Backbone of each chain as ProteinMPNN parsed JSONL, in Angstrom:
{"seq_chain_A": "MEIHNVVDIYDNGGELYVITISGARIRLPNCDYEYEIDISSNFKNIRINKKEK", "coords_chain_A": {"N_chain_A": [[179.97, 14.513, -46.415], [181.606, 16.688, -44.165], [183.662, 16.926, -41.276], [185.218, 19.073, -39.097], [188.232, 20.195, -37.292], [189.086, 17.863, -35.88], [190.317, 15.947, -33.242], [190.879, 13.438, -32.648], [190.537, 9.99, -33.981], [188.639, 7.061, -33.545], [188.137, 3.574, -33.169], [185.645, 1.672, -31.631], [184.789, -1.164, -30.58], [183.855, -1.715, -33.366], [182.308, 0.491, -33.791], [182.713, 3.745, -35.035], [184.251, 6.599, -33.734], [184.776, 10.121, -33.275], [186.676, 12.648, -31.695], [186.239, 16.101, -31.095], [187.778, 19.298, -31.236], [186.463, 20.846, -29.405], [185.929, 18.95, -27.37], [183.778, 17.291, -27.769], [182.347, 14.108, -27.935], [181.683, 12.143, -30.64], [179.723, 9.806, -32.271], [180.051, 8.238, -35.366], [178.092, 7.626, -38.22], [177.558, 4.426, -40.011], [180.131, 4.223, -42.054], [182.427, 5.117, -44.705], [185.627, 6.727, -44.456], [187.846, 9.527, -44.918], [190.683, 11.398, -44.193], [192.537, 14.511, -43.761], [195.194, 16.393, -42.621], [195.077, 19.474, -41.164], [197.485, 21.8, -41.693], [197.983, 24.163, -40.442], [196.641, 24.129, -37.907], [197.075, 21.549, -36.917], [195.098, 19.796, -36.546], [192.599, 17.249, -37.558], [190.779, 17.137, -40.493], [187.924, 15.545, -41.509], [186.319, 13.486, -43.862], [183.367, 12.084, -44.405], [181.627, 9.309, -45.931], [179.072, 7.552, -47.331], [179.208, 3.931, -47.209], [180.492, 2.071, -49.734], [178.753, -0.361, -51.512]], "CA_chain_A": [[179.729, 15.447, -45.141], [183.066, 16.91, -43.631], [183.881, 17.289, -39.917], [186.481, 19.619, -38.965], [188.826, 20.263, -35.932], [189.034, 16.482, -35.102], [191.543, 15.63, -32.422], [191.172, 11.949, -32.61], [189.309, 9.085, -34.534], [189.083, 5.726, -32.945], [187.27, 2.444, -33.347], [185.256, 1.144, -30.323], [183.797, -2.321, -30.971], [183.253, -1.559, -34.761], [181.726, 1.728, -34.079], [183.763, 4.842, -35.158], [184.124, 7.835, -32.915], [185.729, 11.182, -33.342], [186.789, 13.596, -30.549], [186.611, 17.289, -31.541], [188.501, 20.22, -30.368], [185.611, 21.214, -28.129], [185.804, 17.846, -26.372], [182.655, 16.533, -27.993], [182.719, 12.802, -28.647], [180.644, 11.995, -31.635], [179.573, 8.644, -32.978], [179.858, 8.399, -36.711], [177.268, 6.546, -38.779], [178.199, 3.219, -40.793], [180.663, 5.063, -43.158], [183.948, 5.143, -45.003], [186.067, 8.072, -44.168], [189.2, 9.853, -45.136], [191.019, 12.667, -43.62], [193.72, 15.319, -44.11], [195.618, 17.23, -41.431], [195.105, 20.942, -41.365], [198.728, 22.061, -41.306], [197.972, 25.387, -39.614], [196.207, 23.809, -36.683], [197.469, 20.213, -36.684], [193.931, 19.031, -36.339], [192.193, 16.533, -38.714], [189.447, 17.329, -41.118], [187.562, 14.232, -42.072], [185.149, 13.332, -44.899], [182.563, 10.682, -44.239], [180.96, 8.836, -47.07], [178.292, 6.163, -47.282], [180.057, 2.741, -47.509], [180.162, 1.528, -51.116], [178.191, -1.682, -51.482]], "C_chain_A": [[181.079, 15.552, -44.463], [182.767, 17.38, -42.092], [185.153, 17.848, -39.704], [187.041, 19.692, -37.581], [188.725, 18.93, -35.234], [190.269, 16.242, -34.515], [191.848, 14.21, -32.624], [190.01, 11.241, -33.325], [189.728, 7.733, -33.978], [187.867, 4.756, -33.06], [186.814, 1.878, -32.11], [184.289, 0.126, -30.641], [183.141, -2.257, -32.24], [182.451, -0.275, -34.918], [182.775, 2.916, -34.082], [183.29, 6.039, -34.523], [185.105, 8.799, -33.354], [185.593, 12.102, -32.116], [187.134, 14.951, -31.332], [187.401, 18.213, -30.604], [187.711, 20.778, -29.232], [185.281, 20.176, -27.242], [184.679, 17.114, -26.722], [183.047, 15.205, -28.634], [181.461, 12.295, -29.329], [180.822, 10.54, -32.387], [179.323, 8.731, -34.432], [178.97, 7.417, -37.162], [178.198, 5.424, -39.626], [178.838, 3.872, -41.98], [182.027, 4.721, -43.555], [184.368, 6.611, -44.668], [187.535, 8.146, -44.618], [189.508, 11.192, -44.521], [192.311, 13.226, -44.018], [194.007, 16.207, -42.822], [195.765, 18.558, -41.708], [196.426, 21.341, -40.771], [198.902, 23.217, -40.265], [197.488, 25.052, -38.053], [196.499, 22.422, -36.025], [196.243, 19.336, -36.305], [193.501, 18.317, -37.743], [190.866, 17.173, -39.221], [189.089, 15.983, -41.917], [186.323, 14.348, -42.877], [184.565, 12.149, -44.644], [181.646, 10.547, -45.357], [180.097, 7.536, -46.739], [179.117, 4.987, -47.813], [179.526, 2.345, -49.053], [179.816, -0.025, -50.891], [179.13, -2.711, -52.36]], "O_chain_A": [[181.67, 14.504, -44.2], [181.804, 18.078, -41.776], [186.159, 17.236, -40.061], [186.333, 19.253, -36.674], [188.307, 18.882, -34.078], [191.287, 16.312, -35.204], [193.011, 13.83, -32.76], [188.848, 11.648, -33.344], [190.892, 7.332, -33.939], [186.713, 5.184, -33.038], [187.749, 1.53, -31.388], [183.127, 0.403, -30.937], [181.984, -2.666, -32.341], [181.969, 0.036, -36.007], [183.608, 3.006, -33.18], [182.154, 6.485, -34.686], [186.194, 8.416, -33.782], [184.497, 12.287, -31.587], [188.104, 15.005, -32.089], [187.635, 17.95, -29.425], [188.267, 21.144, -28.197], [184.429, 20.373, -26.374], [184.465, 16.162, -25.971], [183.824, 15.091, -29.582], [180.404, 12.065, -28.741], [181.85, 10.202, -32.974], [178.306, 9.344, -34.753], [178.986, 6.331, -36.581], [179.399, 5.597, -39.834], [178.104, 4.091, -42.943], [182.746, 4.074, -42.793], [183.559, 7.538, -44.619], [188.296, 7.182, -44.701], [188.616, 12.025, -44.361], [193.144, 12.51, -44.573], [193.103, 16.65, -42.114], [196.624, 18.858, -42.537], [196.595, 21.279, -39.554], [199.782, 23.227, -39.403], [197.949, 25.689, -37.106], [196.236, 22.166, -34.85], [196.414, 18.232, -35.788], [193.933, 18.689, -38.835], [190.018, 17.649, -38.466], [189.809, 15.465, -42.771], [185.428, 15.158, -42.632], [185.264, 11.136, -44.657], [180.952, 11.49, -45.738], [180.467, 6.651, -45.969], [179.698, 5.137, -48.888], [178.348, 2.341, -49.41], [180.505, -0.777, -50.202], [178.819, -3.898, -52.459]]}, "seq_chain_B": "MNAPIKDAKVEFNNGLGFFPISLFIDFYPTDPVNLNDLYNTITSFNNVQDIIFRENVSNNLETLSWVTPKLISEGYYISLFSNNFVDVNYNRLITTITHPNQFRKNIKFISVLTQNDIIILDFDDPNFILLTKKLLLKYEIKSKILFNSVKIPASEILGLKIYDIYPMEVIA", "coords_chain_B": {"N_chain_B": [[162.864, 9.738, -53.361], [162.912, 12.972, -52.005], [161.506, 14.637, -49.299], [160.404, 17.965, -48.574], [161.457, 20.111, -45.875], [159.164, 20.411, -43.231], [158.69, 22.435, -41.507], [160.694, 25.277, -40.306], [161.517, 27.075, -37.61], [162.285, 29.67, -35.603], [161.921, 29.831, -32.035], [160.869, 30.728, -28.751], [161.783, 28.31, -26.185], [160.547, 27.295, -24.017], [162.217, 26.131, -21.967], [163.035, 23.703, -23.103], [165.368, 23.675, -24.522], [168.956, 24.243, -24.71], [169.68, 26.647, -24.571], [167.58, 29.742, -24.265], [166.336, 30.137, -26.738], [165.317, 28.397, -29.587], [166.003, 26.703, -32.718], [163.306, 25.213, -34.077], [162.885, 22.251, -35.855], [160.565, 20.612, -37.999], [159.32, 17.683, -39.524], [157.868, 16.233, -42.342], [155.641, 13.446, -42.426], [156.176, 11.787, -44.474], [158.315, 11.065, -46.999], [161.88, 11.13, -46.233], [163.921, 13.957, -45.545], [166.339, 15.748, -47.584], [169.689, 15.399, -47.175], [171.681, 17.468, -47.358], [170.003, 19.641, -47.855], [168.764, 19.802, -45.386], [170.923, 20.474, -43.672], [171.818, 22.923, -44.709], [169.668, 24.582, -44.353], [169.458, 24.723, -41.66], [171.94, 25.861, -41.107], [171.425, 28.327, -42.189], [170.127, 29.962, -40.504], [171.565, 32.174, -38.947], [173.529, 32.472, -35.995], [171.876, 30.821, -34.355], [172.279, 28.352, -32.41], [170.958, 26.339, -31.135], [169.211, 23.497, -31.63], [166.093, 22.062, -32.191], [164.755, 18.974, -33.073], [161.625, 18.314, -33.853], [158.903, 17.339, -35.02], [157.859, 14.035, -36.274], [160.423, 12.826, -36.288], [161.284, 9.985, -36.235], [161.064, 9.258, -38.775], [163.175, 10.263, -40.191], [165.697, 9.435, -39.212], [167.925, 8.23, -40.423], [168.949, 10.196, -42.135], [169.407, 12.141, -39.998], [171.409, 10.852, -38.553], [173.535, 11.3, -40.099], [173.838, 14.113, -40.373], [173.913, 15.063, -37.744], [176.382, 14.479, -36.557], [178.187, 16.319, -37.769], [176.911, 18.725, -37.11], [177.177, 18.829, -34.295], [179.8, 18.85, -34.062], [180.383, 21.365, -34.878], [179.6, 22.899, -32.777], [176.719, 23.159, -32.354], [173.878, 22.599, -30.285], [171.917, 19.834, -29.764], [168.761, 18.788, -29.714], [166.176, 16.277, -29.552], [162.979, 14.985, -30.152], [161.644, 12.01, -29.086], [160.075, 8.838, -28.611], [161.442, 6.558, -28.173], [164.394, 4.524, -28.243], [167.054, 5.928, -29.979], [169.265, 5.699, -32.689], [171.08, 7.914, -33.067], [173.424, 10.768, -32.936], [173.116, 13.057, -30.228], [172.439, 15.833, -28.032], [170.446, 15.963, -26.242], [167.565, 14.229, -25.278], [163.999, 14.264, -25.734], [161.038, 13.269, -24.387], [157.666, 12.515, -24.485], [154.907, 11.892, -22.318], [151.596, 10.636, -22.204], [149.94, 9.356, -20.728], [149.821, 7.5, -17.661], [150.104, 4.736, -17.925], [151.584, 4.493, -20.119], [153.982, 5.271, -19.25], [154.762, 3.014, -17.733], [154.667, 1.085, -19.723], [156.819, 1.873, -21.131], [159.125, 1.696, -19.526], [161.692, 0.629, -19.631], [162.974, 2.148, -21.477], [162.738, 4.761, -20.571], [163.87, 4.643, -18.195], [166.586, 4.764, -18.744], [167.071, 7.309, -19.426], [168.985, 10.416, -19.046], [170.201, 13.021, -16.795], [170.437, 15.115, -18.467], [168.289, 14.906, -20.12], [164.633, 15.184, -21.035], [161.454, 14.917, -19.7], [158.214, 15.092, -20.68], [155.202, 15.463, -19.099], [152.164, 15.147, -20.414], [149.257, 15.53, -19.463], [145.788, 15.696, -18.532], [144.691, 15.244, -16.221], [145.155, 16.009, -12.764], [145.692, 13.884, -10.915], [146.963, 11.938, -12.378], [149.29, 13.166, -12.514], [150.282, 12.91, -10.089], [150.418, 10.065, -9.682], [152.33, 9.413, -11.598], [154.558, 10.852, -10.689], [154.975, 9.368, -8.36], [155.973, 7.01, -9.618], [158.149, 7.835, -10.956], [159.858, 8.324, -8.768], [160.093, 5.84, -7.75], [161.446, 4.366, -9.798], [163.663, 5.933, -9.772], [164.179, 7.98, -11.623], [166.087, 10.383, -13.451], [165.681, 12.503, -15.066], [164.725, 15.861, -16.254], [161.579, 17.105, -15.381], [158.72, 18.192, -16.986], [155.453, 19.628, -17.146], [152.225, 19.917, -18.683], [150.989, 22.891, -18.513], [148.825, 24.122, -19.827], [146.903, 22.345, -19.895], [146.725, 21.438, -17.119], [146.469, 23.613, -14.763], [149.246, 25.488, -13.136], [148.759, 26.257, -10.592], [147.179, 24.166, -9.475], [148.99, 22.187, -9.445], [150.765, 23.094, -7.449], [149.0, 23.136, -5.268], [148.813, 20.469, -4.868], [151.146, 20.057, -3.664], [153.45, 19.49, -5.112], [156.672, 20.068, -6.041], [158.712, 19.778, -7.739], [158.573, 19.738, -10.552], [158.332, 21.184, -13.753], [156.325, 23.988, -15.037], [155.0, 23.928, -18.461], [153.952, 25.951, -20.963], [153.404, 25.884, -23.659], [152.845, 23.129, -25.429], [154.539, 20.712, -27.41]], "CA_chain_B": [[162.339, 10.983, -53.414], [163.018, 13.492, -50.695], [160.416, 15.505, -48.856], [160.909, 19.208, -48.088], [161.323, 20.396, -44.457], [157.705, 20.945, -43.005], [158.844, 23.792, -40.836], [161.928, 25.435, -39.504], [161.063, 28.266, -37.101], [162.926, 30.118, -34.303], [161.034, 30.231, -31.108], [161.244, 30.285, -27.293], [161.67, 26.928, -26.193], [160.015, 26.854, -22.657], [163.109, 25.249, -21.164], [163.379, 22.485, -23.795], [166.789, 23.713, -25.148], [170.059, 24.61, -23.797], [169.546, 28.201, -24.673], [166.13, 30.079, -24.227], [165.449, 30.125, -28.063], [165.778, 27.241, -30.307], [165.263, 26.436, -34.138], [162.501, 24.017, -34.255], [162.693, 21.687, -37.176], [159.575, 19.615, -38.05], [159.433, 16.883, -40.792], [156.607, 15.562, -42.919], [155.6, 11.906, -42.151], [156.29, 11.02, -45.663], [159.617, 10.728, -47.28], [162.86, 11.896, -45.507], [164.386, 15.209, -46.214], [167.67, 15.739, -48.164], [170.723, 15.634, -45.997], [172.294, 18.759, -47.557], [168.921, 20.726, -47.575], [168.554, 20.03, -43.866], [172.076, 21.19, -43.165], [171.879, 24.353, -45.356], [168.421, 25.262, -43.764], [169.9, 24.883, -40.217], [173.158, 26.952, -40.974], [171.115, 29.679, -42.759], [169.81, 30.648, -39.342], [172.847, 32.674, -38.216], [173.514, 32.736, -34.503], [170.892, 30.042, -33.592], [172.985, 27.203, -32.091], [170.286, 25.326, -30.319], [168.312, 22.956, -32.6], [165.26, 20.869, -31.667], [164.036, 18.368, -33.969], [160.377, 17.966, -33.184], [157.817, 16.287, -35.489], [158.351, 13.034, -37.275], [161.801, 12.506, -36.091], [161.691, 8.772, -36.57], [161.089, 9.188, -40.325], [164.344, 10.956, -40.68], [166.819, 8.9, -38.414], [169.05, 7.942, -41.404], [169.491, 11.579, -42.351], [169.875, 12.676, -38.758], [172.573, 10.174, -38.284], [174.688, 11.831, -40.959], [173.975, 15.551, -40.172], [174.187, 15.545, -36.367], [177.838, 14.578, -36.16], [178.768, 17.618, -38.197], [176.351, 19.895, -36.294], [177.665, 18.838, -32.875], [181.205, 19.099, -34.087], [180.302, 22.727, -35.136], [179.091, 23.599, -31.661], [175.289, 23.089, -32.186], [173.323, 21.705, -29.264], [170.968, 19.112, -30.467], [167.742, 17.964, -28.92], [165.225, 15.648, -30.477], [161.763, 14.263, -29.538], [161.574, 10.654, -29.358], [159.746, 7.994, -27.503], [162.237, 5.14, -28.252], [165.903, 4.633, -28.318], [167.447, 6.362, -31.365], [170.708, 5.526, -33.037], [171.593, 9.228, -33.574], [173.975, 11.727, -31.847], [172.19, 14.105, -29.822], [172.782, 16.252, -26.579], [169.107, 15.953, -25.277], [166.332, 13.564, -25.748], [162.817, 14.845, -25.038], [160.108, 12.432, -24.548], [156.287, 12.981, -23.966], [154.056, 10.839, -21.774], [150.384, 11.234, -22.331], [149.186, 8.628, -19.79], [150.658, 6.914, -16.653], [150.321, 3.515, -18.33], [152.632, 4.641, -21.175], [155.244, 5.214, -18.522], [155.118, 1.618, -17.325], [155.034, 0.233, -20.768], [158.132, 2.4, -21.784], [160.037, 1.953, -18.319], [163.004, 0.382, -20.222], [163.554, 3.424, -22.36], [162.62, 5.926, -19.715], [164.959, 4.447, -17.118], [167.997, 5.09, -19.083], [167.258, 8.742, -19.749], [169.762, 11.102, -18.048], [169.899, 14.342, -16.305], [170.289, 16.031, -19.751], [166.961, 14.685, -20.883], [163.383, 15.908, -20.538], [160.156, 14.048, -19.873], [156.968, 16.043, -20.615], [153.869, 14.97, -18.868], [151.005, 15.741, -21.098], [148.048, 14.931, -18.878], [144.803, 16.707, -18.233], [144.15, 14.889, -14.829], [146.278, 16.126, -11.921], [145.836, 12.64, -10.215], [148.046, 11.264, -13.221], [150.667, 13.66, -12.358], [150.743, 12.396, -8.796], [150.688, 8.697, -9.891], [153.593, 9.292, -12.362], [155.615, 11.27, -9.754], [155.406, 8.17, -7.654], [156.573, 5.998, -10.455], [159.406, 8.541, -11.228], [160.501, 8.169, -7.541], [160.193, 4.403, -7.473], [162.393, 3.973, -10.632], [164.882, 6.811, -9.686], [164.532, 8.704, -12.896], [166.934, 11.592, -13.178], [165.433, 13.468, -16.137], [164.009, 17.0, -15.773], [160.199, 16.844, -15.675], [157.99, 19.31, -17.223], [154.041, 19.193, -17.303], [151.603, 20.906, -19.677], [150.403, 23.764, -17.74], [147.733, 24.495, -20.466], [145.816, 21.258, -19.395], [146.677, 21.542, -15.638], [147.021, 24.927, -14.07], [150.296, 25.357, -12.289], [148.357, 26.484, -9.172], [146.789, 22.825, -8.945], [150.279, 21.437, -8.931], [151.369, 23.774, -6.244], [147.984, 22.61, -4.304], [149.277, 19.004, -4.495], [152.47, 20.06, -3.041], [154.578, 18.917, -5.995], [157.574, 21.205, -6.255], [159.947, 19.573, -8.613], [158.367, 19.748, -11.942], [158.27, 22.578, -14.221], [155.253, 24.207, -16.133], [155.331, 24.296, -19.807], [152.779, 26.437, -21.372], [153.341, 25.353, -25.047], [153.159, 21.915, -25.516], [154.96, 20.478, -28.644]], "C_chain_B": [[162.425, 11.636, -52.03], [161.946, 14.555, -50.434], [161.065, 16.987, -48.558], [160.849, 19.275, -46.5], [159.906, 20.948, -44.193], [157.943, 22.308, -42.416], [160.129, 23.973, -40.193], [161.633, 26.811, -38.971], [161.885, 28.418, -35.624], [161.836, 30.611, -33.238], [161.569, 30.126, -29.767], [160.888, 29.02, -27.162], [160.969, 26.217, -24.727], [160.875, 25.872, -21.895], [163.526, 23.984, -21.94], [164.751, 22.435, -24.255], [167.654, 24.051, -24.16], [170.043, 26.184, -23.589], [167.988, 28.536, -24.706], [165.415, 29.994, -25.798], [166.206, 28.895, -28.873], [165.269, 27.39, -31.862], [164.611, 25.105, -34.093], [162.405, 23.488, -35.611], [161.498, 20.608, -37.114], [159.604, 18.996, -39.506], [158.182, 16.509, -41.156], [156.784, 14.048, -42.537], [155.752, 11.119, -43.238], [157.794, 10.606, -45.839], [160.676, 11.603, -46.425], [163.41, 13.051, -46.195], [165.912, 14.948, -46.705], [168.593, 16.204, -47.166], [171.331, 17.29, -46.224], [171.155, 20.066, -47.476], [168.685, 20.946, -46.177], [169.779, 20.854, -43.418], [172.034, 22.659, -43.61], [170.755, 25.113, -44.648], [168.966, 25.753, -42.273], [170.924, 26.057, -40.18], [172.649, 28.374, -41.523], [170.519, 30.553, -41.623], [170.961, 31.058, -38.496], [172.565, 32.765, -36.826], [172.486, 31.818, -33.689], [171.717, 28.646, -33.56], [172.291, 26.037, -31.422], [169.178, 24.82, -31.294], [167.444, 21.913, -31.9], [164.517, 20.348, -32.842], [162.796, 17.732, -33.426], [159.462, 16.885, -33.838], [158.494, 15.347, -36.489], [159.799, 12.678, -37.458], [162.277, 11.055, -36.664], [161.719, 8.45, -37.992], [162.505, 9.724, -40.927], [165.687, 10.54, -39.931], [168.059, 8.605, -39.316], [169.812, 9.36, -41.76], [170.066, 12.282, -41.217], [171.222, 12.13, -38.425], [173.736, 10.69, -38.911], [174.857, 13.398, -40.561], [174.367, 15.878, -38.714], [175.624, 15.503, -35.943], [178.556, 15.918, -36.603], [178.252, 18.835, -37.388], [177.007, 19.977, -34.908], [179.117, 19.184, -33.013], [181.386, 20.699, -34.24], [179.836, 23.615, -33.911], [177.502, 23.736, -31.457], [174.961, 22.172, -31.024], [172.181, 21.128, -29.731], [170.08, 18.343, -29.587], [166.883, 17.306, -29.931], [164.138, 14.901, -29.764], [161.771, 12.894, -30.096], [160.95, 9.846, -28.21], [160.309, 6.656, -27.5], [163.712, 5.525, -28.306], [166.202, 5.042, -29.864], [168.961, 6.074, -31.648], [171.292, 6.859, -33.793], [172.391, 9.911, -32.476], [173.021, 12.8, -31.437], [172.843, 14.547, -28.327], [171.625, 16.004, -25.621], [168.134, 15.233, -25.953], [165.109, 14.074, -24.993], [161.615, 13.868, -25.371], [158.614, 12.832, -23.931], [155.45, 11.729, -23.599], [152.71, 11.381, -21.776], [149.338, 10.333, -21.275], [150.113, 7.685, -18.888], [151.118, 5.525, -17.216], [151.465, 3.403, -19.364], [154.02, 4.643, -20.412], [155.61, 3.882, -18.282], [155.454, 0.86, -18.516], [156.49, 0.515, -21.343], [159.286, 2.408, -20.685], [161.48, 1.583, -18.814], [163.814, 1.442, -20.829], [163.638, 4.458, -21.362], [163.701, 5.875, -18.636], [166.431, 4.791, -17.512], [168.224, 6.514, -19.485], [168.099, 9.436, -18.698], [169.293, 12.334, -17.655], [169.738, 15.399, -17.419], [168.926, 15.989, -20.417], [165.734, 15.242, -20.164], [162.269, 14.879, -20.717], [159.016, 15.126, -19.689], [155.765, 15.214, -20.238], [152.716, 15.7, -19.398], [149.594, 15.213, -20.68], [147.059, 16.099, -18.622], [144.18, 16.446, -16.739], [145.389, 15.042, -13.741], [146.657, 14.922, -11.121], [147.027, 11.884, -11.052], [149.434, 11.829, -12.948], [151.191, 13.011, -10.963], [151.144, 10.884, -8.869], [152.098, 8.678, -10.593], [154.641, 9.853, -11.496], [155.984, 10.113, -8.815], [156.342, 7.15, -8.344], [157.943, 6.601, -10.738], [160.417, 8.27, -9.969], [161.026, 6.762, -7.417], [161.518, 3.944, -8.529], [163.593, 4.832, -10.701], [165.194, 7.461, -10.947], [165.067, 10.111, -12.633], [166.537, 12.727, -14.151], [164.675, 14.606, -15.482], [162.386, 16.708, -16.315], [159.36, 18.041, -15.926], [156.475, 18.64, -17.433], [153.291, 20.222, -18.241], [150.673, 21.608, -18.808], [149.144, 24.493, -18.387], [146.576, 23.429, -20.11], [145.668, 21.222, -17.84], [147.13, 22.796, -15.117], [148.142, 24.603, -13.078], [149.712, 25.529, -10.826], [147.727, 25.054, -8.574], [147.886, 22.086, -8.612], [150.814, 21.884, -7.645], [150.25, 23.143, -4.982], [148.29, 21.17, -4.003], [150.543, 18.861, -3.928], [153.561, 19.405, -3.982], [155.46, 20.133, -6.341], [158.737, 21.019, -7.16], [159.711, 19.205, -9.963], [157.957, 21.106, -12.527], [157.083, 22.834, -15.157], [155.739, 24.46, -17.497], [154.011, 24.624, -20.559], [152.42, 26.056, -22.856], [153.623, 24.089, -25.272], [153.43, 21.535, -27.041], [154.026, 19.421, -29.321]], "O_chain_B": [[162.087, 11.022, -51.018], [161.561, 15.284, -51.349], [162.27, 17.051, -48.315], [160.157, 18.442, -45.915], [159.489, 21.879, -44.883], [157.35, 23.274, -42.896], [160.676, 23.047, -39.595], [161.494, 27.719, -39.79], [162.055, 27.539, -34.779], [161.046, 31.532, -33.444], [162.618, 29.513, -29.571], [159.945, 28.513, -27.769], [160.893, 25.022, -24.441], [160.387, 24.929, -21.273], [164.351, 23.237, -21.417], [165.326, 21.356, -24.398], [167.34, 24.167, -22.975], [170.363, 26.772, -22.557], [167.195, 27.696, -25.131], [164.211, 29.823, -25.991], [167.387, 28.564, -28.773], [164.298, 28.08, -32.173], [165.239, 24.046, -34.073], [161.893, 24.175, -36.495], [161.5, 19.783, -36.2], [159.863, 19.668, -40.503], [157.334, 16.444, -40.267], [157.884, 13.521, -42.369], [155.538, 9.909, -43.17], [158.406, 9.941, -45.004], [160.329, 12.694, -45.973], [163.351, 13.096, -47.424], [166.585, 14.028, -46.238], [168.401, 17.175, -46.435], [171.376, 18.126, -45.322], [171.43, 21.209, -47.111], [168.434, 22.067, -45.735], [169.584, 21.901, -42.8], [172.235, 23.537, -42.771], [170.958, 26.295, -44.37], [168.901, 26.905, -41.845], [170.825, 27.02, -39.42], [173.303, 29.404, -41.356], [170.422, 31.77, -41.784], [171.305, 30.43, -37.495], [171.446, 33.109, -36.445], [172.277, 32.037, -32.495], [171.796, 27.93, -34.558], [172.851, 24.969, -31.174], [168.326, 25.596, -31.726], [167.913, 21.045, -31.164], [163.779, 21.057, -33.526], [162.845, 16.769, -32.661], [159.275, 15.773, -33.344], [159.378, 15.646, -37.292], [160.302, 12.314, -38.521], [163.291, 10.877, -37.34], [162.335, 7.466, -38.404], [162.804, 9.542, -42.107], [166.684, 11.255, -40.038], [169.181, 8.775, -38.839], [171.025, 9.547, -41.666], [171.084, 12.962, -41.352], [172.113, 12.889, -38.044], [174.843, 10.578, -38.386], [175.992, 13.861, -40.45], [175.074, 16.857, -38.473], [176.082, 16.303, -35.128], [179.377, 16.497, -35.89], [178.974, 19.773, -37.049], [177.343, 21.058, -34.425], [179.652, 19.803, -32.092], [182.386, 21.262, -33.794], [179.707, 24.836, -34.001], [177.056, 24.361, -30.495], [175.611, 21.154, -30.786], [171.329, 21.909, -30.157], [170.467, 17.437, -28.849], [166.853, 17.735, -31.085], [164.436, 14.209, -28.791], [161.877, 12.629, -31.293], [161.219, 10.09, -27.034], [159.764, 5.719, -26.918], [164.123, 6.682, -28.401], [165.623, 4.506, -30.809], [169.788, 6.254, -30.754], [171.849, 6.836, -34.891], [172.141, 9.72, -31.286], [172.245, 13.346, -32.222], [173.558, 13.823, -27.634], [171.786, 15.859, -24.409], [167.828, 15.523, -27.109], [165.158, 14.292, -23.782], [161.263, 13.703, -26.54], [158.557, 13.469, -22.879], [155.302, 10.754, -24.336], [152.565, 12.539, -21.384], [148.156, 10.626, -21.095], [151.097, 7.154, -19.401], [152.276, 5.138, -17.059], [152.177, 2.403, -19.458], [155.024, 4.104, -20.878], [156.748, 3.531, -18.595], [156.384, 0.054, -18.482], [157.2, -0.333, -21.884], [160.308, 3.058, -20.901], [162.42, 2.251, -18.383], [165.031, 1.595, -20.723], [164.702, 5.075, -21.312], [164.319, 6.866, -18.247], [167.308, 5.052, -16.688], [169.331, 6.925, -19.831], [167.964, 9.095, -17.523], [168.203, 12.775, -18.019], [169.02, 16.391, -17.298], [168.504, 16.888, -21.145], [165.734, 15.667, -19.008], [162.175, 14.131, -21.69], [158.935, 15.879, -18.718], [155.353, 14.341, -21.001], [152.329, 16.754, -18.893], [148.887, 14.56, -21.448], [147.431, 17.268, -18.516], [143.388, 17.202, -16.177], [146.408, 14.355, -13.809], [147.793, 14.847, -10.654], [147.93, 11.298, -10.454], [150.487, 11.208, -13.089], [152.36, 12.661, -10.798], [152.092, 10.471, -8.201], [152.967, 7.933, -10.139], [155.725, 9.276, -11.572], [157.158, 9.904, -8.511], [157.274, 6.572, -7.785], [158.895, 5.821, -10.749], [161.611, 8.035, -10.151], [162.174, 6.507, -7.053], [162.454, 3.268, -8.101], [164.478, 4.599, -11.524], [166.356, 7.515, -11.348], [164.605, 10.869, -11.781], [167.062, 13.833, -14.02], [164.083, 14.471, -14.411], [162.08, 16.21, -17.398], [159.31, 18.898, -15.044], [156.28, 17.476, -17.78], [153.816, 21.306, -18.494], [149.665, 21.047, -18.379], [148.483, 25.305, -17.74], [145.397, 23.783, -20.075], [144.569, 20.993, -17.337], [148.35, 22.954, -15.068], [148.067, 23.648, -12.305], [150.253, 24.9, -9.916], [147.764, 24.826, -7.365], [147.872, 21.37, -7.611], [151.275, 21.083, -6.833], [150.689, 22.742, -3.904], [148.011, 20.719, -2.892], [151.044, 17.76, -3.699], [154.512, 18.813, -3.472], [154.966, 21.117, -6.891], [159.596, 21.88, -7.348], [160.486, 18.454, -10.555], [157.357, 21.976, -11.896], [156.821, 21.991, -16.014], [156.758, 25.119, -17.703], [153.133, 23.786, -20.762], [151.245, 25.934, -23.203], [154.829, 23.848, -25.332], [152.658, 21.971, -27.895], [154.241, 19.058, -30.477]]}, "name": "protein", "num_of_chains": 2, "seq": "MEIHNVVDIYDNGGELYVITISGARIRLPNCDYEYEIDISSNFKNIRINKKEKMNAPIKDAKVEFNNGLGFFPISLFIDFYPTDPVNLNDLYNTITSFNNVQDIIFRENVSNNLETLSWVTPKLISEGYYISLFSNNFVDVNYNRLITTITHPNQFRKNIKFISVLTQNDIIILDFDDPNFILLTKKLLLKYEIKSKILFNSVKIPASEILGLKIYDIYPMEVIA"}
């Protein structure tokens, strides 16, 4: 699952949150993630995946 | 095994959503739906940005925990029906109370609902509305309150001089 236009990613007490360009603060499920920076906008596109056991 | 989505229908929402019209999603009470099927179904309804997850939400919390971050990041307004705390992203929680005793039993949950959230009083006795109104005041509940105006006509509520709850003709 991909989330676009992410301004910030941060960890709050073990829970992962993203802030999007619209200002939404979204808590992510228990996941692994990777991201790339969209060069045209400078925002991040992140891909979240279920944690590997 | 994934279940199909039971129903996905665009309807007037009687004030339940952020916009007047919502896409109502109902689930079967059996297996959860597939994550991608759910996302693709929702996005196939172009221009409907207001989503209400209605039936059997509790059976699909894992799926919803993955799809709601993406939907909210894309500007969707997400409401969901639940009578308990849920570990899912949402904009609005909608809870239904069918008896004043249920209010007392679930006060821990109800008291943390915010101004964004909605409580539906699904009673057939106007006295239950009066009783629940007192409880709402006592516990300083901030949520928007709707009542089932199919079971209790709005004129009866006016007769009781209750002016701060909204009629809802179609109960979910």
